[in-house]
N, C-alpha and C positions, 0 to 999 in steps of 0.2 A: 656544394659547399663553397660559399663566396670566398673564404678565407684561401683558398687554394688559387693561388695565381699560376695557373699551368699555361705559360706561354713558351712555344719552342716550335718557331717556324721559319727560321732562317732559311728561305730557298727551297724549303720542304713543303710539298702540299699533300693532305691526305686523299686518296683516290676513292671513289665509291666502288667498291669491288664488284666485278661480274659475278654472273652466277657460277657457283664451282662446276667443273666438266663433271659429267655422270661417272667418267671412269674413276675421277677420285672419290666420288661419293659411294660406289659401288665396291671400290677397295678397302676405303673406310668402314663401311658398314661390315664387310667381313672381318677387318682386323679389330673393330670394337665389339664384334660378337666373340670372337676368340679369347678377349681379356676381360669381357664381361658378359658371359653367357646369360648369368640370370637377367639381364638388362636386354637381351637380343629377342626376336621373334617379329613376326609381322605386325609391329604396333607403330600408331602413328608417332608416338612419342618418342621412339629409337631412332626412326629415320628422322624426325626434327632435328633431334641432337645430332647425328652424323653430319646433316646440312649446314647445321649452325657450326659444328666443328671446322667443316671443311671452308665455310664462308668466313670465319674468323681468321684463317689462314691467309686467304685471297685479300683481307683486309689489312693485315699486318705486312703482308709482304707482296703488293702487287705487282712489283717486278720479276718476281720468280715465276717464268713461264714453263719450265719443266713439269711434266705431270708427276713423274715419279719421286720429283724432290718434294712437291706438294702432297703427294700420297703420304710420305715419310713423315713431313712436318706435321700434317693433320694427325697422324698417329701419335706423334709425340705429345702432341697437345692434349689427346686423349689419354694416353697412357700416364702422364704427369698427374692429370688430375684425378684419374681413377685412384693412383697411387695413393696422393693426399687424401683422398676421402677415405681409404681404408686407414690411414695410420690416424686420421682424427678420429676414429670410431674407437681405437685400441687405446687400453692402458699404457703409461708411459713406458714401463717396463717391458711389454710385449713390443713396441714401436722401436725400442732400441734395439730389440733382438731381429726384428725385422731387417733395419735397416742396416746393421752388420751383416748378415746374411746376404743381403742385397749386395754389398761392396763385394765381398768374397765371392761370390757368384761370378760376378762383372768382372772381377779381377781375376778370374780363373783358378782362385784358390780354393773353391767348395764347390764341386762339381756335381754333388749329390743335395738338390736343394729339396727341402720337404714339400710333399704336395701342398700342405697346408699353408705354405710360405708364398702368400698370393703376391705381396709385393714384390719380392726377387723375382717371381714368376712372370708378372706383367713387366717388369723392366729389362728383362734378358729377354723376353720374348720380342720386344721393341727392337732390340739390339739386332737379334736375328734377321729381323723382318727386313729391318733396312738393309743388312749385308746381302740378303736374297733379293730385295728390290733393285738396289743400286751397283751391286756385285762389288761391293767396297774392297778397297786394299786392307793388308793388314794393317798398315799405319792409321788410317783413316778409321778402322774398326776399333782401333785401340783409344784413339782421341775420343770417338764416341762414349766409347766406355767410361773414359776419365772424366768427362761432361757429366754423366749420369753420377757418377762416385762423387764429384765435387758438391752437386744437389744433394747427396744422400749425406755427406759430411756436414753440409750447411743444416740438414734437419735433424741429425744427430746433434748438434750445438743448439738448437731449438729446444729439445728435449732436455738438454742438462740444464739449460736456463729455466724450463719450467719447474725442473725439479728443485732448484736453488743451488744448484752446482757451479753456476757460473754467476758473476755479478749480477745484479739484476738491477740495471741501470741501461739508459737509452745508448751510450756509448756500446756497450757489449751487442745490446740488441743489433745495432747498425752494422755491425760486424759479420753476422751471418743471416742478415734480412734478405739481401741480395741473391746469397748462394741458394736459399730455398726455392727461389722463382723457376730455377731450372732451364734458363733460356738457352745456354751454350750449345747445346744439340742441334737446335734452329739454325746457327750460324755455321758450325761443323757443316752441316748438311749442304747450306748454300755454296761453302767453299769448295764441294767437288765440282760445282759447274765451271769453275775460273782456274787459270794456271796457279801452280804452287806459288807461294808468296815468302819471301824472304823471312827467315827467323825474326830479324829486330821489328819488322812492320807487323807479323804475326802476333808478336807480342805487344805491341802498341794497341791492335785490334783488340785482343783479348783484354786489355784495359779497359778500352771502350765498351767491351760488353760487359765487365765487371759494373762500370759507373752506371750503364743502363740498369742492370739488374736490380741496383738500388732504389733507381728512380722508381721502376716499376711496382719493387714491393712497397714503396711510400704510397703511392697512387692507391695501391690495394688497400693500404690501412687508411688512407684519408678516405677513401669512397665508400670501404666497407664498415667505418667508425658505429655508424648507427647499429649497422646489425649485430656487429661485434659486442657493443654495450647491450643489446638485447637479449643476447644469448650468452654474456657473460664469458665471453673469449677475452683471453688476456695478451696474446700476442697480436699486439698492435702498438706502434711506435709512439701514437697519443697516449693509450693506456699505460704504457711502459714508463712513459715519461710523469704522467699522473702519480703513478704509484711511487715514483722515486722521490717527487717532492713532495706529495701529501701523505705517503703512507696509506692507512685503512681510514682516514678523516674523510668521511663522503661529502661533508660539507666543503670542505677545503678544495676538494676535487671538481665540484661542482662550480666554485667560484674562479677556478685558475683554468678551465675547459677552454676558454675560448682563447685564451693568450697561449695556450699549449697547443693547440691545434695550429694556430698562425706559426709558432716556433717551428713545427714539424712541416708545415707549408714551405717556410723559409728554408729548411733543410734541403727539401725536396728542390726548391729553386736554385740554389746554389750548387746543386748535384747537376742540375741540367746545365747550366753555365758552364760547368767544369767539362761537362759531355761534349757541348758546343766547342769548346775551345780545343779538346782533344781530336775532335771530328776535323776542325779547321788546319791542325797542325798534321793530320793524317792525308789532307787532300791533295799534300803534295809529298812526292814520293821521296824516299831517304837520299837520294842525290840531287834532289832540286827539280826533277823532272815532274810535269803535270803526268798523272795518271788517270784512269777511268774510276772514280770514287765509289764504285757500285757497292762494295762489301760494307766500308764505313757506313754509306749511306743508308743502307740498309739497316743496320745495327740502330742508327740514331732514329730514323724513320719509326722503329717499333714504338719507342717512345712517344711518338709524336701521335701515334693511333691507339695505344694500349689505355689511355684514360679513358677515351669513347667506350671502347668495347668493355671494360669492366662496369662502367657506369651503367649500363644496358644489360649486363649479364645477371642472369638468376643467383649466381654465386655469391654476389654483393647486395642486391636489392637495395639500393641506396640512390637518390635524387642529386647529381650535381648541379648547383645553380651557378 
């Protein structure tokens, strides 16, 4: 997609990932078999998928050396994708119920989740898995729960948008698109490797995460545009903008498509510039003393590698030129 001017390389390099450690793959296969038993078994496809998910985490987060953190991050990638696939196959009313039930369970307000509530089961199993793997303290476990709930609330907004209960325009879409990506658990897990950070600094880190979330969502939309148009999927920034401008006039949509793609690319690039600016602000501590920028660098580097991953992923099946 030539119109997407994806340039975010200030002092950041994409490192070719090493092969995932066998312990990570073994643990991940067990986790994945627990949340998706129907896809498990001694099959080539199942293990290839496990290896691919572990390799994706290596690519996204090359500086994370802890095997246990890698195991949990790979588990989140799988749990996120599995829950998303289930929700996409549901009628909107059922998806709403599933998301609300998951939120209540994660918040500890509903301890009796229906065995048929697959989304809640997967997300809650992931949280418990991390607690056991990492011996998480109560506050970190609560933060992880909040991260997952934030994604669920974003997905609920998406359902409302699909139902026409929110303004069907690009501005509204962009308000929830980043939240649906669910990237916050990755960084909550990474922070367990480091000393606690000051509240104000943590707030700034989370604001950077929010900015990167939207960048990733827009990358998915741009790379997946061909597939979305082919499949009749409407949740895509370009397609939302087309409908806002042209209504149901297909001829008008076709005419303004190149310009609309460029407009969304421009939004993406403005978000990248804002994220780099936030990163540079975080590069110096609140007291003005230099510090190791590993946390903010990991957040920004995620955007630097994500486009390459989603462009090659079977989930998007589109060529970026």
